[in-house]
N, C-alpha and C positions, 0 to 999 in steps of 0.2 A: 596739176593740181587736182585733188580729189573733189568730186562733185559734192557742191553743198548739200544736198539732198541726203546722200549716203553719209556725210558728217552728222546731220541731224539725228539720222537713225541711231546714233551711238549714245546720244543724250538719254541719261536715265529716265527723264521725266517726259520724254517726246509723247506728243499728242497727235494721232493720226485720225483723220475723217476719212472713212471709206466710201467714196459716192459710187453707188450701186451694189452696197451690201444687201443681201438677201437671204431668206431661209430655205431657198432651193439649193439643197446639196449638191446638185450637179452643175451648178454655176460658180464661176471663180470669184463673183461676189461672197459667196458663202465660204468657199474653200480658204480664201484669203483672210477673210475675217477671223474664222476659227484658228487658222494658222497664227496670225498675229496675237491673237488674244492667249493661245497657249503658250506663245513666246513672252507672254506678260508685258505686251504692249499696252498703252493707254489707247483702246480703238474705239472709235464712234462709228455706228453704222447710220449711213444716209440713204433713206428710200422713200419717196413720197407716198407709198402704199402700206409700208409695215408699221406696225407699232413696236414690235421687238425683233431682235436679230439674235438667234441662239440665247434667247432668254433674257438678254440685255435690252435696254431702252432704245429704241430707233428714233431718229430724227427725220423729219420729212424734208427739211432743207438745210443747208449749211448755217442759215441765219437763226435757226432754230436752237442750235447750240449754245449760243449766247458769249461765244469767245471765238477767236480765230486760232485754229489748231496749227501746230508746227508743219504739217504736210498734208495736203489734200492728195489723196490716193485715188485716181479715177479708173473704174472699171466698167464704164459703159461705153457704148458706141460713139464715134465722133460727132455724128450728126446730133446727138442729144447731149454730148459733153460741151460742144461750142459754145451754145449760148450760156450754160452754167458757169464756164470758165470766163467768159467775158464778164459776167455778172461778178464772179469773185475777185477778178483783177479790179474792177471799179470799187468793190468793197474792200480792198486793201490786203488781199491774200497774195503771199509772195511765193509759196514753194508748192509746186505741182509735181506729182508722179503720175505719169501715164502709163498704166499697165499695157502690155503688149495687147493690140487690137482697139486700144482707146485713143490712140494717136492718130493724128491725120496731118499732112503738109499745113493746113491751114491753122490748125491749133498751134503746130510747133512755130510757124512764122508769127503768131499773134503772141505767144509767150516770148520770143526772142525780141520782137519790136517793143514789148512791154517791159523789158529788162527783168523779167521774172526767173527766178531759180526753176529749173525743171529737169526732169530725168524721163526718158522714154526709151523704148525698145529694151526693158529690164524688168524682171518680174521681183516685186517685193519680196516674195517668200524665198527666192534664191539668194538675194542679197542680204536676208537676215539669218541664213544658215549659220 
């Protein structure tokens, strides 16, 4: 069976929140943001310090979005991601994509035990080629 997260990527109107989006062009939070934007995905940058990402409005928290995106794509270190993921699970988020480097055994166990859909050890830029 194909991973549900990969199925969601095929939806025409899929909404992706990128946690760790940044304007620093040397970081994956920027490279991924621009890549998905250039592929015409609806991408929302989440960064507590940024007001814009690549000229688009940035959101300080996922709650600030005002809706639950189809996929939470996470590109921050596991130590920072863990409390955010716990909060997202409690808030009703279901679909998590852990970019390489954002995953940890603790996060994967949490998502499995919570019955959430997730993808780890895969890059969204590769999967959307």
